[in-house]
Every structure is written in structure tokens, then in C-alpha cells.
N, C-alpha and C positions, 0 to 999 in steps of 0.2 A: 411306939405305935406301929403296928404291923400294917403294911400296905396290902391291899387285895391283889392277888396275882391275876395278871391279865391273861385272857384266853388267847389261843392261837388265832382266832378270828380277828382280834383287835390288830395284831401285827400284819395280817393279810390286808385288812382295810387300810391301815396306815401306809403300807407299802404302795397300795393302789393309789391312794391320795397323793403320795409323794411323786409317783410317776405322772399323775395327772397334772400336778403343778409344774413339773419339769417340762412336760409337753406343752403346757399353756404359755409359760414364760420363757422357755428356752429360746425360741425364735426371736422374742422381743429383746432378750439380752444381746443377741448377735446384732440386731438392728441398732441397739443403743451403742455398742462398742464401735461399729463401723461408721456411725455418724460422726465420730471424732477423728476420721481419717485426715491426714495432712492434705495440703493443696493438690498434690499429685497422686493422691490415693485413688483406688478403684473401688469396685463393688464387692470385692472378695478379700479374704484374709491373704497374707498378713497385713497389718497396719503399715502404711507408709508415712510415718510421722504421726504426731498428735496435735490437733489444732481445733479451733472453732470456725474454721474457714467456711464450712458448708452451712453452718447456721446463719452466718452473715449473708452468704449467697442465696439463702432460702428466700429472702425478702426482695430479691432483685427480679422484678416482673419480667424483664426481657430475657432472663436466663432460664427461669424455671416455671414460668406461668404466674397467674394472678393468685398467689396464695393468700395474701392479706384480704382481698375482697371475697374470695370463696370461703375463707374462715369466718368472716363477718356475716355472710349470708347464712351459713350453717348455724352459727351461734344465735342469730336473730330468729331463724326458723325454729330452732330447738326451743327457744324461750316461748315463742308463740304456741307451739305444740304443747309444751309443758303446762302453761297456764290453762289452755283450752281443755287439756286432758284432766287436770285436777278439778276444774269447775264442773265439767260434764259428768265425770265419774262420781263426784260428790253428790250432785243432784240426782243422778241415776240411782245411787245407793240409797239415798233418802226416799226416792219415789218407790223403789221396789221393796221397801220395808212393809208396804201394804199392797195387797193384791188389787189389781185393776184390770179392766177388760182389755185384752190384747197384750197383756204383760209377757206371757210366755212366748208368743211369736216374735215380739219385739226383742226379747232377750236373745233368741236364737239368731235373729237377723244381725244383732250387734256383734256377736262373736263369729258369725259366718266368715267374715273377711280374714280370719286367722288361717282358714284352711284353703283359701284361694291363693294360687301362686302370685307372689308380689309383682312379677313382671306383667301378669295379666291385668292386675289392678292398675298398674302404671299405664299400660297400653289403652285400657278402656277409658281412663280419665283423660289421657292425651287426645284420643280420638273424639271424645265428647266435646272438649274445648274447641277443637278445630271445627267441628260440625256447627257449633253455635257461634262461630266467628270470633272467639276470644283467644288471644295468644297465651299459651301456657307460660307460667312464671313461677318462681320459687315461692313467692308469697301468696299465691292463689291456688293453682292446681296442685303444686307439690305439697302445699300446706294441707289440702284436703286429703291427698294420697297418704300423707304421714299419719293423719288422724285415723284412717282406716286400720292402721297398724297399732297405734298406741291406745286408742280408746277401749278396745276390747280388754286389753290387759288391765287398764285402770279400773274399768267397771268390775272385772272379776275380783280384783284386790279389794275394792270397796264392798262388794258383796260378802266376802270373807270377813271383813272387819265388822260389818253391821250384824252378821249372823252371830257373832260372839258378843255383841254389845247388849248389855242388859237394859231393858226399858225402865228398870227400877230407879236409875239415876234421874231420868226425865220426870218420872212420876213424883219423886221427892222434890224436885225443883218446882214443879207445878203446885204441889201441896204448900210450898213456902210462898206462893204468890207470884212466881216468875211467869212471864208471858212466853209464848211459843218462841219468839225471837231471842229473848233473854236465855231461855233454856238451851237453845242451839248455840248462842254466842258464848255463854259462860260455863256450860256443862259439856255438851256434845263435842263442840269444836276443839277445846283443849285436849280432850281425851283421844280424839282421832288424829290430832295434829301430826304425830310421827308417821302415821300411815299415809297421810296426805303428802308429806315430804317424800316418802318412798315412791308414791305414785308420780310425783313431779320429777324425781330423778329417773324413774323408768321412762317417762315420756320424753324427757330431754335426751337421754342417752340413746334411745331407740331412734329418735329423729336425727340426732347429730351424726350418726354413722350409717344412716339408711342409704342404700345405693339403688336397689332394684326399683323401688317405688318412686325414686327421684329421676331415674334415667330418662323417661319419656314425658315428664311433667314439669321439669324445671325451666324449660325454654332454652334461651341462649346463654343464660347465666348459670355457671356451674356452682354447685355446692362443694364442700370440701371433699367428700368421697368421690365425686365425679372428677374433681381436679386431680386427686391422687391417681385415679385410674388413667386419666390422660397423661400424667407424668410417667407412668410405667411404660408407656408406648414410645416416648421420645426423650426421656431423661436417662442418661447412662453414667451419672456421677453419684457420689454419696449424698448429694443434696436430698435425694429421696429418703434416705435413712434419717437425715436430720429432721425432715418433715414428720416421719414416723415417731421419732423421739419426742418432738414438741407436742404432737397431738396426744400421744400416750400420757405424757406428764400432765397435760391439761385435763384429760379424762380422770386420772387419779386425783387431781386437785379437786375436781367437782365432787367426786365420791367422798373425799376426806371432809370437805366442807359440809356435805349433807349429813355424814355421820356425826360430826361435831354438833350440828344443829339439833339432831335427834337427841343426843346426849344432854345438851343444855336444856332442852324442853323437858326431858325426863327428870332432871335434877330440880328444875323449877317447880314442876308439878309435885315432886316429892316433898319439897319444902312447904308448899301450900297445904298439902294433906297433913 
């Protein structure tokens, strides 16, 4: 069987993609390698021994900062933002399937925060909380600031999903006697479940590593990005690289779990069909 000859454009694009991957993951590989420096290792090559010393030192609060607590705050904040983004984006997608008064201005107001500089959003929310006498905190003001970043993406994704969703499935369910709730629960929701998982991953990842919108809204308790930024100003050991390795592996684990969930849902739906 003869293979189709690839054009020169294919090799140009393949080379460009290879350079992009190297540019994206090259620095991460250096961080990963340097995180295994020996106890007397520094921030640069060559390696001075190989050990897990800096991973152990990472959890010593008096040495490198409050990594455990900041990670817990970022994780919980990410979960709160993820759930809120999925619920609001789903409801917005369902609502905008039908035209209603004020729908167009509301849509543009929803996505307007994407073009506003993040630091301005953070500053505005921080000043507002101070003016009304409420102390900014990661679970209140920072939570709202993150939603101004994640909700527009979630809403846009759900708009794209429902624009391709055929109403024929719902009409068939109603013809068979299903109620509106049963139609949503057993027809619509299973079909859009992979997209909802994608929206949830988007919301969690955007919140988990958000810095600018957290800077002036988290109060006195740092999230993980703020803690890392603080460590870059006073930590001069490879423990910073160990932190980068741990957080990167955690991010990849979240992505892998999400992809597996989408695959399992797709296989289950295929068996049912």
C-alpha cells in the first residue's frame, strides 16, 4: 500500500511544533533536574550529587515558607472556582439557548473582564472590600476575582457546545413522555458531560496558578503562586526547583485524571448507544 507523499508544508509545521514543545518544556526539564541536587548543591549546573534532600526540606515551614498551607488554600480555592464555573456556565448556556431581553448586553458584560488587565481587577476588588470594611481573604475577595477570569471562558465554551447541540434529542425524549427534568438529566447532561469536565478543568487550572488577580485580594494568607513569588525573593537553594517539580507533576496529574474521566464517559456512552 503506497503512502501519500507529505508536502513540504507538513515538515515546516512539524519543525515549528517541535521547536514550540522544546521552548515550552525545555526550562521545565532544567528545573526538574536541578531539583535533585545534593545537600550542598546550588541553583545552577553542574549537579553536586543526587538526592531527595530538597523535596524533604520543602515541607519545613521555618526554612522555605508555608508551602503546605498555601497549597491547601490554592487547592480549595481552585475547587470552589471549578464548581462555581461549571454550574454558572451550564446555567448560562441553557439560558442563552433562547433569546431574552437584555441577553446581548449581559453577554458582553460577561466577557468584558477578559480584556481588563488582571491587576486592575485585583486592585478594584481589593479597594472595594476595604471601603465597605471587609478584610480581603482568599475565600471571599480572591474567589470573586478568580471568577471574573474563569466564568467568561466557561460561558464561551458552553455557548459553543450548545450551538452544536441538536434539539432533536430533546424533542424525541419529550415525545416519549419525559419531563423537562428527565430530558435534561438523562439526555442533555450525559451528552455534554465531557464538555463540563473540560470547563471544570479550565476553571481549576486558571484559578490554581492565578497570580495577578490574587495579589491584592487574598489578604494576609498567600495562595501557592504568591508563596512561590515570595520564595523567589528570599530562597537561594534548589528547594525552589523542588517546589516547581512538585506543582508541575500535580498539574499533569490533574490533566491526566480529567482525560481519563472523559475517555471513560465516552466509552460508557458508546456502550449505551
